N, C-alpha and C positions, 0 to 999 in steps of 0.2 A: 838732920844734917845730910849733905850729899855724900855719895859713896866715892871716896877718893881712891885713885890708883896708888899702889905702893911706889915709893921712890923718895929721893932726898934731893935737896937743893944745896949745891956747894956755893962757896963765896963768889966764884966767878959768875954763876948764873944769877945769884941774887943781885950782884952789881949791875949786870946787864939789864935785869928787870927794872931796877931803880932808874937807870938811864932812860929806858923807854918810857917809863912813867913820867919822868920829868919832862921829856920831849912833848908828850901829849898834853901835860898840864900847862906848859909854856905856850904851846901852839894854840890851844883852844881856850885857855884862861879859865876864869870862874864861870861855870855854866849853870850855877845853882838857880839863878834868877831868869834864865833864858826860857821863853815859852816856845810854842809851836807856830811856825808859819803855815800857810795854807797847804803847801806840799806835804809837810811833815804830818799835819793833821789828817790829810787824806790817807797817807800811808798807815798811820796808827789805827784809823777806823777800819781800813781794809784788813790789816793784820788781826784786829779784834774779831771781825766777822769770820775770818778763816779759822782762827784758833778755837773760839768758843770757850767753854768752861770744862772743869773736871780733868785738867791736864797736869801732868808733871812736866814743867816747862823750864827750859834753859834759854836765857837771852845772853848772847855774847856781843860785846861792844855796846853795853847798855847805856853808857853815858850817865846822865843824871836821872834816867828813868822816865823822861817825858813821854815816850811812846808806851812804855810799860804801864803807865797810868791807865791806859785804855783796856788792858787785858789782864791785869794782875788779880782782880777780884774773881774769885771762883776757881783760881788755879793755884797750884803749889809751885812756887817760882824760885829759881836760882838765877841770880844776876851776876855776870862776870865782866870785868873790864880791867885794862891795864892802867887807867887813869884813877889813881887812888883817891884824890879829893872828890871826883865825880861819884865814885863808888860809895864813899861815905855819905853823900847826899842821898843816894838811893836807899841805903840801909836805914838812915834816920827818918826819911820821909815816908817810905813805903813799908818798912819793917820786914823786908824779905831777906832770905839768906843771900849773902854776897861772897864772891870769890875773887880775890885780886891775883892777876897773873897774865902772862903772855900766852894767848891761845892760838898763835899763828901756826904752830906745828904740832901742838899736843893739847888735848883737853884732859884735865885731871879727874876724869870720871870713868867708871867702869862701863863696859859694853851694855847697850840696850837699857840705859838708865832713864831716858826721857820720852814722853809722848810727843813733844813738840820742841823745836829749836827755832829761835828768832835771831836773825843777823841783819838788822837794818842798817844800811850805810856802813857796812863792815868789810865786805868782800874786796872792795877796792883798796883796802889798806893791807891786805894779806900778801906777803912776798912770795908765798908758795900756795896759790889758791887751790890746786888739786889736792895737796896734803891737808889743808884746812877743811875742804869739803868732805874728804874721806873720813876725817875725824868726826865731823857732824854726823855723817851716816853711821859711824861706829857707835856713837852714844845714843842714837835713836833706837827705839824699839821697832820691830817689824811693822810696817805700815805707818810709822811715825811721820809727822808733818814737819816740813822745813819751809819756813817763810822768810823773806828778806827783801832787800832793795839795794840798788846801786844807782849812781848817776848815769845817765845816758851820755857817755863820753863823746859819741859821734853824732850828736844832734846838730841841726843845721847851724846854729850860732857858733858852736865849737869848731865846726869845719871852716867857717869863715875866719875865725880867729887864727887858725893854723895858716890859712892862705895869707894872712896879714903878718905872719912871722911871730905870732904870740903862742904861748903854750896851750895845749889842748885842755889842760886843767891846771888851775893856779894853786891848788892845795898841795904842798910838798909831801904831805902824809899819804897822798893817793899814789899808789905804785902800780895799780892795774887799771886798765881803761877798757870798758865793755861796750860793745854794740848789742843790739837786740839779738843778732845771729850768734855772736861769740858767747853771750850770756847763756842762751839756750843750749849751745853745744857743751859748755863746761858743766852746767847743772845736770844735763842728761846723762853724763858719765856715771853719776851716783844715785840719781833719783828718777822716779817715773811719774807719769801724768803731770809733767811740768807745765804750768800755766804762767805766762808773763803778761802783766797788765801795765799799760802806760799810765803815768801819773803826771798830771798837769801838762800844760802846753797847748796852745791853739793848734788844731788839726791833729793832735796826738792820737785821737781815736782812729783816724783814717790813715795816718802816716806815722806810726810810732817810732820807726827808726830815725826819722828826721826831726820830729817835733816834740817827742816826750821829754820832759825834764828828768824824770826818774823812771826806772823800770822795777816794778815790784813783782815778786814771784811766789808761787807755792808749788811744792812737789812732795812726793812721799818716798820713804825708804821702801824698797820692794819687800813684799811679804805681807802678812796679816798679823794683827795683834790679838786676834781671838775675840774681839768685842762685837 
């Protein structure tokens, strides 16, 4: 079992969590039968190559675990999400330890618990991203790996949508919008050796800021783990 931090939930916090869980369940529906599109598969394969095996690994915002399929074997995994039905799918299908909760401002784990943390398509949902990233850093061991991805909010097509009077992002659950530069800046506050890789999009290799559909990254908590 994971090492949980001491504390208690009162009725108000439980009610808030239930409301958030219902919102996500209603917004994204039953995802148990949803597979991977080309972009998601590319990200999952990239994460798997970066993570490797032999890790104590936390995935936050795991959804139904379709990415986790690619790197669950050979790792000791804890999967966390606020979407309770999706989390039940992960537990039943992959047999990993699961934690239901709102991880936007606090992770219920002790310091230096994990070798790696994954946050795929999660950071854009966080109302206080610097707090979230500081929590990721806290629960990582020195030298621990942090990988994830976000939509490239300022790619060419989105910029054209704004000029036409449309929203830059149609998903109401997205509350942060990252460019290549702003993503690098916020990650570099807490992590070192940050590498950002463009995912999909014609010309994304040459002009990632304009044409990448997604931006995937890896970085490390400063320090060494002694291995």
